[in-house]
N, C-alpha and C positions, 0 to 999 in steps of 0.2 A: 517321540518317546512314549512308551506304553508303561503304565504303572499297574502293578498287580498287588493285591492285598488278600491274603488267605485268612480264613476264619473257620471255626467249627472244630478245631482239634480238642484233644483231651485224653482222658484215660477210660478204658473200657475193658471188661473181662473177655477172655477168649470165647468166641462164639457170638459175641455181641455185634452191634452195628454202630457206625459213626458216619456223619455226613460232613464233608469239607466243602467250603465255598471259596471261590476266587473271583474277586471283583476287578474288572479291567477298566482303566480310564486312560485318557490322553489320546494318542494317535491310533486308536483301535482300527481305523480304516485300513491300516497298513498290514494287519495280521490276518492270516487265514487259518492258523492252528493255535489251539491252546492245549496244554498237557499238564499232567501231574508226574513228578519224579519224587523219589524218596532216597534218603541216605541214613543208614544206621551207623552207630559208632564203629570205627574200624573197618567199614565196608565202603565199596565204591558206590557212587550214585547210580541208581537204576531207574529206568522208565517204568511207569505204572500204566498210564492210559493217555490217549490223545483223542481230540475231537476236531474234525474239520468244520469250521464255523459257517461255511456257506452251503452245507448239505448235511446229509445224514450218514456220515462215514465215521467210524470209530476204530481205534486200535487199542489192544490190550496186551500187556505182558502175559505170558503163559501162566505165571504164578498167581494171577488175580482174575483171569478170565472165568466168568461164571459167578464170581463173588462180588466184584466191583462193577459199578456202572458210572460212566461219565456222561454228563448231560449239560445242556445249555439253556439259559434263560435269556432269550434275545432282547427282551425289553429292558433288562438291567445290565447287559454286557457281563453276565456272570456265568461261570462254569462250576458245576458241582461234581463231587466224587462221592457217590454213595458206596460205603464199604460195609458189606455184610459178611457174616461167618468169619469174623476176624481171628487170625492166628497170632501166636506170639511173634513169629517172624515178620509180621506186618508192622511191628513197632519201629518207628523211624521218624526222622524229621521230613515232613512232606513239603515239597516246593511246587508252586504253580509256575508255569512257563508259557510264553507266547512268542510267536514268530511268523514269518512268511516263508513257508517251506515247500519243498517238493513232497509229493505223496510218499515216496520211498523213505523220506527222512522223518516221518511223523514221530518216531520213538528215539530219535537221535538228539540227545541233549546238547551236543555241540552246535547244532543248527539253530537253536532257539536264542533269541536276542534279548528277551526281557524275562526277568525272574523276580518272584516274590521273596520275602525274607525267610520263609519257611515256617511251618507250624508243627508242633510236636503231637505225635500220636503214640500213646503208650497202651500196650495190650498186656494184661496180667493173666496168668494162668490159674 
């Protein structure tokens, strides 16, 4: 079992920045990907970004590419999501996820086996 705990959420004005953290514990040797997903009220869950933990490979949704950066702290088994130039449509509940995946499934939520509780990000205009 892999346990995930998100932190760093909050409220920010449009154009501002926020940094989310996801700390992984437990059987982390079993996972090769960690990712961020988000879900706004009344909308489906969508992928944001994913990172391959054993190399320098990243995946981003088109809507956040160039504004968001996913990164890894190997010493702490922690993944970050740096969010810059935030827009109102970025407001959502953000979830951290982990799993052992194929490269082609990096942004497929159904393929992830561990999930955090979610953390709120609110963007005001």
